C-alpha positions in Angstrom: -84.2 2.9 -233.9 -85.4 6.0 -232.1 -83.3 6.9 -229.0 -84.2 9.5 -226.4 -82.8 12.9 -227.0 -81.6 12.7 -223.4 -79.9 9.4 -223.8 -76.6 10.8 -222.5 -78.2 12.2 -219.4 -79.0 8.6 -218.6 -75.4 7.4 -218.8 -74.4 5.9 -215.4 -78.0 6.1 -214.1 -80.9 3.8 -214.2 -84.4 5.0 -215.2 -85.5 5.6 -211.6 -82.3 7.6 -210.7 -82.9 9.8 -213.8 -86.4 10.7 -212.8 -85.6 11.0 -209.1 -82.9 13.5 -209.8 -85.2 15.7 -211.9 -88.0 15.4 -209.4 -85.8 16.6 -206.5 -85.0 19.7 -208.4 -88.6 20.4 -209.3 -90.5 19.4 -206.2 -87.6 19.8 -203.7 -86.4 17.3 -201.1 -89.1 17.9 -198.5 -91.9 16.6 -200.6 -90.3 13.7 -202.5 -90.3 10.2 -201.1 -88.3 7.7 -203.1 -89.3 4.1 -203.2 -91.8 4.0 -200.3 -92.6 0.5 -199.0 -95.7 -1.3 -197.7 -95.7 -2.8 -194.2 -94.5 -6.2 -195.7 -91.5 -4.5 -197.2 -92.7 -4.6 -200.8 -92.3 -1.4 -202.8 -95.4 0.8 -203.1 -94.2 2.9 -206.1 -91.0 4.3 -207.5 -91.7 7.9 -206.3 -94.4 9.5 -204.2 -94.7 13.3 -204.2 -96.9 14.7 -201.4 -97.5 18.4 -201.2 -100.3 19.9 -199.1 -103.5 18.2 -200.4 -102.0 16.8 -203.6 -100.3 13.4 -204.3 -98.4 12.3 -207.4 -97.7 8.6 -207.7 -94.9 7.7 -210.1 -93.9 4.4 -211.7 -90.9 4.3 -213.9 -89.8 1.7 -216.4 -86.8 1.4 -218.8 -88.3 -0.5 -221.8 -87.0 -1.8 -225.1 -88.9 -1.9 -228.4 -90.1 -5.2 -229.8 -89.7 -6.3 -233.4 -92.7 -4.2 -234.5 -91.3 -1.0 -232.9 -93.7 -1.2 -230.0 -93.3 -1.7 -226.3 -94.3 -5.1 -225.0 -98.0 -4.7 -224.1 -97.7 -6.7 -220.9 -94.8 -4.5 -219.6 -96.8 -1.3 -220.1 -99.9 -2.8 -218.5 -97.8 -4.0 -215.6 -96.7 -0.4 -215.0 -100.3 0.8 -215.1 -101.4 -2.0 -212.7 -98.6 -1.0 -210.2 -99.9 2.6 -210.2 -103.5 1.5 -209.8 -102.4 -0.8 -207.0 -100.5 2.0 -205.2 -103.5 4.2 -205.4 -105.7 1.4 -204.0 -103.3 0.8 -201.1 -103.2 4.5 -200.2 -106.8 5.5 -200.5 -109.1 2.5 -200.6 -107.3 0.0 -198.3 -105.7 2.9 -196.4 -102.7 0.7 -195.7 -100.3 2.5 -193.2 -97.4 3.7 -195.2 -94.3 5.1 -193.5 -92.7 8.0 -195.3 -89.2 9.4 -194.9 -86.6 11.4 -196.8 -83.2 12.9 -196.0 -84.8 16.0 -194.3 -88.1 15.0 -192.8 -88.6 12.8 -189.7 -90.3 9.5 -190.2 -94.1 10.0 -190.6 -97.2 8.0 -191.5 -99.0 9.0 -194.7 -102.4 10.5 -194.0 -104.9 9.9 -196.8 -107.7 12.0 -195.1 -105.8 15.2 -196.0 -105.6 14.5 -199.7 -108.1 16.0 -202.2 -106.4 15.2 -205.5 -104.3 12.3 -206.8 -102.3 12.0 -210.1 -100.8 8.9 -211.6 -97.7 9.1 -213.9 -96.1 6.3 -215.8 -92.7 7.2 -217.2 -91.4 4.9 -220.0 -87.7 5.5 -220.6 -85.4 4.0 -223.2 -86.1 3.8 -226.9 -89.2 5.7 -228.0 -92.2 4.4 -230.0 -93.0 6.3 -233.2 -96.7 6.4 -232.2 -97.5 6.9 -228.5 -100.6 7.2 -226.3 -99.9 9.9 -223.7 -102.9 9.0 -221.4 -104.4 5.7 -220.4 -107.3 4.7 -218.1 -107.2 1.9 -215.6 -109.8 1.2 -213.0 -111.5 4.5 -213.8 -108.3 6.4 -213.0 -106.4 8.5 -215.6 -102.7 7.8 -216.0 -100.4 10.3 -217.6 -97.8 8.4 -219.8 -94.5 10.3 -220.1 -91.7 9.4 -222.5 -88.2 10.0 -221.3 -87.9 13.0 -223.5 -91.1 14.6 -222.2 -90.3 13.7 -218.5 -87.1 15.7 -219.0 -88.9 18.6 -220.7 -91.8 19.0 -218.4 -89.8 18.6 -215.2 -87.4 21.3 -216.4 -90.0 23.7 -217.8 -92.6 23.4 -215.1 -90.1 23.1 -212.3 -92.2 24.1 -209.3 -94.8 21.9 -207.6 -97.4 24.6 -208.3 -96.7 25.0 -212.0 -96.5 21.2 -212.5 -99.8 20.4 -210.7 -101.6 23.1 -212.7 -100.5 21.5 -215.9 -101.8 18.1 -214.8 -105.1 19.6 -213.7 -105.6 21.6 -217.0 -104.6 18.6 -219.1 -107.1 16.3 -217.4 -109.8 18.9 -217.8 -109.0 19.1 -221.6 -109.1 15.4 -222.0 -112.5 15.3 -220.2 -113.9 17.8 -222.7 -112.2 16.6 -225.9 -113.5 13.4 -227.5 -110.4 13.2 -229.7 -106.9 14.5 -229.2 -104.1 13.4 -231.4 -100.5 14.7 -231.4 -97.9 14.3 -234.2 -94.6 14.4 -232.3 -94.6 14.3 -228.5 -96.5 15.7 -225.6 -94.2 18.7 -225.7 -96.3 20.0 -228.6 -99.2 20.1 -226.2 -97.0 21.8 -223.6 -96.1 24.5 -226.2 -99.8 25.3 -226.7 -100.3 25.4 -223.0 -97.4 27.8 -222.3 -98.2 30.1 -225.4 -101.8 30.4 -224.2 -100.9 31.7 -220.7 -101.1 28.3 -219.0 -104.2 27.2 -220.7 -105.1 25.2 -223.9 -106.8 28.1 -225.5 -109.2 27.2 -228.3 -108.5 23.5 -227.9 -110.7 23.5 -224.8 -113.8 24.3 -227.0 -113.1 21.8 -229.7 -114.5 18.3 -229.8 -111.6 17.0 -232.0 -108.1 18.3 -231.7 -104.9 17.5 -233.7 -101.5 19.0 -233.1 -98.7 19.1 -235.6 -95.1 18.4 -234.8 -92.5 21.1 -234.3 -94.6 23.4 -232.2 -92.2 22.9 -229.3 -89.1 23.5 -231.3 -90.6 26.8 -232.7 -91.5 27.9 -229.2 -88.0 27.1 -227.9 -86.5 29.2 -230.6 -88.7 32.2 -230.0 -87.3 35.4 -228.5 -90.0 35.4 -225.9 -89.0 31.9 -224.6 -85.3 32.9 -224.5 -86.0 36.1 -222.6 -88.2 34.2 -220.0 -85.4 31.6 -219.4 -82.9 34.4 -218.9 -85.1 36.3 -216.5 -85.9 33.1 -214.6 -82.2 32.6 -213.6 -82.6 34.7 -210.4 -85.7 32.8 -209.4 -83.6 29.8 -208.4 -82.2 31.8 -205.5 -85.7 31.4 -204.0 -85.4 27.7 -204.4 -82.1 27.8 -202.6 -83.8 29.7 -199.7 -86.5 27.1 -199.5 -83.9 24.4 -199.2 -82.3 26.3 -196.3 -85.5 26.9 -194.2 -84.6 23.8 -192.0 -81.5 25.7 -190.8 -83.5 28.8 -189.6 -86.9 27.6 -188.4 -88.2 25.1 -185.9 -91.4 24.8 -188.0 -89.3 24.6 -191.1 -91.5 22.2 -193.2 -94.6 24.4 -192.7 -92.7 27.6 -193.5 -90.9 25.9 -196.5 -94.3 24.8 -197.9 -95.6 28.4 -197.8 -92.5 29.6 -199.7 -92.9 26.8 -202.2 -96.5 27.8 -203.1 -95.0 30.5 -205.5 -94.9 29.8 -209.2 -91.6 30.1 -211.1 -92.7 33.6 -212.2 -93.6 34.7 -208.7 -90.3 33.3 -207.4 -88.5 35.4 -210.0 -90.4 38.6 -208.9 -89.8 37.9 -205.2 -86.1 36.9 -205.6 -85.5 40.2 -207.5 -87.1 42.2 -204.7 -84.9 40.5 -202.1 -81.8 41.0 -204.3 -82.5 44.7 -204.7 -82.9 45.0 -200.9 -79.5 43.3 -200.5 -77.8 45.7 -202.9 -79.4 48.7 -201.2 -78.2 47.4 -197.8 -74.5 47.4 -198.8 -74.1 51.0 -197.7 -76.2 50.8 -194.5 -74.8 51.5 -191.1 -74.0 48.4 -188.9 -76.9 49.2 -186.6 -79.4 49.7 -189.4 -82.4 47.3 -189.9 -83.5 47.4 -193.6 -87.2 46.3 -193.8 -89.3 45.7 -196.9 -92.6 44.0 -197.7 -94.2 42.3 -200.8 -97.7 40.8 -201.2 -99.2 38.2 -203.4 -102.8 36.9 -203.0 -103.6 36.6 -199.3 -100.0 36.3 -198.2 -97.5 39.0 -197.3 -93.7 38.5 -197.4 -91.5 40.6 -195.1 -87.7 40.9 -195.5 -85.3 42.0 -192.8 -81.6 42.6 -193.7 -79.1 43.7 -191.1 -75.4 43.5 -190.2 -73.7 40.3 -189.3 -73.0 41.8 -185.9 -76.6 41.7 -184.8 -77.3 38.7 -182.5 -79.6 36.0 -184.0 -82.1 36.2 -181.1 -82.4 40.0 -181.7 -82.8 39.5 -185.4 -85.5 36.9 -184.9 -87.4 39.1 -182.4 -87.3 42.0 -184.8 -88.5 39.7 -187.7 -91.5 38.6 -185.6 -92.5 42.2 -184.8 -92.2 43.2 -188.5 -94.5 40.4 -189.5 -97.1 41.4 -186.9 -97.1 45.0 -188.0 -97.4 43.9 -191.7 -100.4 41.8 -190.8 -102.2 44.9 -189.5 -101.2 47.0 -192.5 -102.3 44.5 -195.2 -105.6 43.2 -193.9 -106.2 41.1 -196.9 -103.2 38.9 -196.0 -104.1 36.2 -193.5 -100.6 34.9 -193.6 -97.3 36.7 -193.2 -94.0 35.1 -193.9 -90.7 36.7 -192.7 -87.2 36.2 -194.0 -84.2 37.7 -192.2 -80.6 37.5 -193.3 -77.3 39.4 -193.3 -76.6 42.2 -195.7 -73.5 40.8 -197.3 -74.1 38.5 -200.3 -72.0 35.4 -199.6 -72.6 31.7 -199.3 -72.1 31.6 -195.6 -74.9 34.0 -194.7 -77.6 32.6 -192.4 -81.3 32.9 -192.4 -84.2 33.2 -190.0 -87.8 32.6 -190.9 -91.1 33.3 -189.3 -94.7 32.4 -190.2 -97.6 34.3 -188.8 -101.2 33.0 -189.4 -104.0 35.2 -188.1 -107.2 34.5 -190.0 -109.3 37.0 -187.9 -107.7 40.3 -187.1 -109.3 42.0 -184.1 -109.4 45.6 -182.8 -107.1 44.6 -180.0 -104.6 43.2 -182.5 -104.8 46.5 -184.4 -104.3 48.6 -181.3 -101.2 46.5 -180.3 -99.9 46.7 -183.8 -100.2 50.5 -184.0 -98.5 50.8 -180.6 -95.6 48.6 -181.7 -95.3 50.5 -185.0 -95.0 53.8 -183.2 -92.5 52.6 -180.7 -90.1 50.9 -183.2 -90.9 52.9 -186.3 -91.8 49.8 -188.3 -93.1 50.7 -191.8 -94.2 54.2 -190.5 -93.2 55.9 -193.8 -93.6 52.9 -196.1 -93.2 53.9 -199.7 -95.6 51.7 -201.8 -94.5 50.9 -205.3 -96.4 48.8 -207.9 -94.3 47.4 -210.6 -95.5 45.5 -213.7 -93.5 42.5 -214.7 -94.2 40.1 -217.4 -93.4 36.4 -217.5 -92.3 36.8 -221.1 -90.5 40.2 -221.3 -90.6 42.0 -224.6 
């Protein structure tokens, strides 16, 4: 009888608790809604993840194998029907669903804001020897995860951005490929995806694809994988900052969402930059404001580090000015996010956050920005450095 490799992680937890715990680490508290209910009190699904314009509907079952080493067909189909029903309630019937979690206020789900929906059925417990990793019900594709793969994918692609990209890319592959068979588990497919720079490489051009077992094990044992995991350790400091935005911003969910748009690799790069500024600030004078800036895509990130003696209102005001100057200096960035904190690295340090969105930068904005820059000396002698970092360091 084949048991999950993560059988011991399930001890003392039921199937839902196991997945909920993983999901909260990957998608973070603000965007996870556990066991949302319909107006009549019936459960809509086991987990609803809502981030920006994307929704992931989860249904989780702990199943036992029958005498032929297969799950009972009716139980699997019931799980699929529940997912299809939840999708119908949300987007076809537009049933008003109230959402809440430990951090967000109570709100009503708005389907008009959603552009993509993913359905995931997680089947925990004893695993089948042969397993279909996708199903189709009512013209909707359902991703079928075993307990093993749920654990792997939620710990490997452990940001909302990385996880959603995998689902999109996998669905595009399935749409192109008439035949896709895997000996082993879906982790073999995940190995191909990660090795090919978050794509499926040559698989995308083949009509028929077959993957052998042990690709994932080989990938995990590689020096490149181990170096990436080691380098990623610092990136979880960025996750910790996201989880603290509610302490330092009245618009915390909007700001937190912007910070969460970074991939795991980008979080590593930005967390390193912030850490280096912290280290450099250790010898600063108490009245010194240490300012730095990083950019990615159309977003600029500003960091302000100062002494604990600086009043929070003064620190917040300085942060807002820095973000305004940065918007004028990096015209490709329509959004500027500011993070301010104390210079000493300890668990009690506080944060302030600021989000500036100015889609159209005017000549009046530029004039005001240049005046402010001259008066306060913000980024007047900014030393620009470009560093090349690799997700898989050699």
